[in-house]
N, C-alpha and C positions, 0 to 999 in steps of 0.2 A: 541489567536492567530494574525499576522496581513495579512489583505487579498491583495491579490496585482494582478493589470492587466499585467505586463511587462511579456508582454509571453516569455522574454528567464526563467522568475522566473515562470513563470507555464508551458514550458517546463521541468526543473528541477522537479519541481512536478510531472505528469507524468513518469518520470526516475523511480523515486522513486517510487514508483506502481508499475510500471512493475516490475521493482525488486523485489518487494513484493511478487507481482504474481507467480513469479519462484521460489522466494522460497519455496515457501508455498507447490508449487508442487514438486521440492526438498525433500522438508522434510518427505512432506507422501507419496514419494518411495523409501523412504532411511528409513519408518518407525518408523521416531520421529515427531510423531504425536500430540506429546503435546507441545513441537515446533511448528509446523507445526497449530496445535488448536491456539497457541499464539497471532504470525504473523497475520493467516489470519481474526483475529479479530480487530485488526490493523483497515488492508490494509478496513476491511470493514466501520468503522466507517471511516478512509480519506475519504470512496467513501459517506459516509451520512452522512460528515459537506463537502465536497465540493456541494451536492448536494441539499445543503443546503440557503448556500450563493450566 
């Protein structure tokens, strides 16, 4: 994974994380729990990697 300190790229990454979070909530509301679980794992992996770098 390429690490960047470019504020523009960091902002895009944060926007993607927000979209993933909203999608997980939408999937749960519409009873698409398998999909919600998968996207939630993606989001948690992103958060974990972000904190470790």
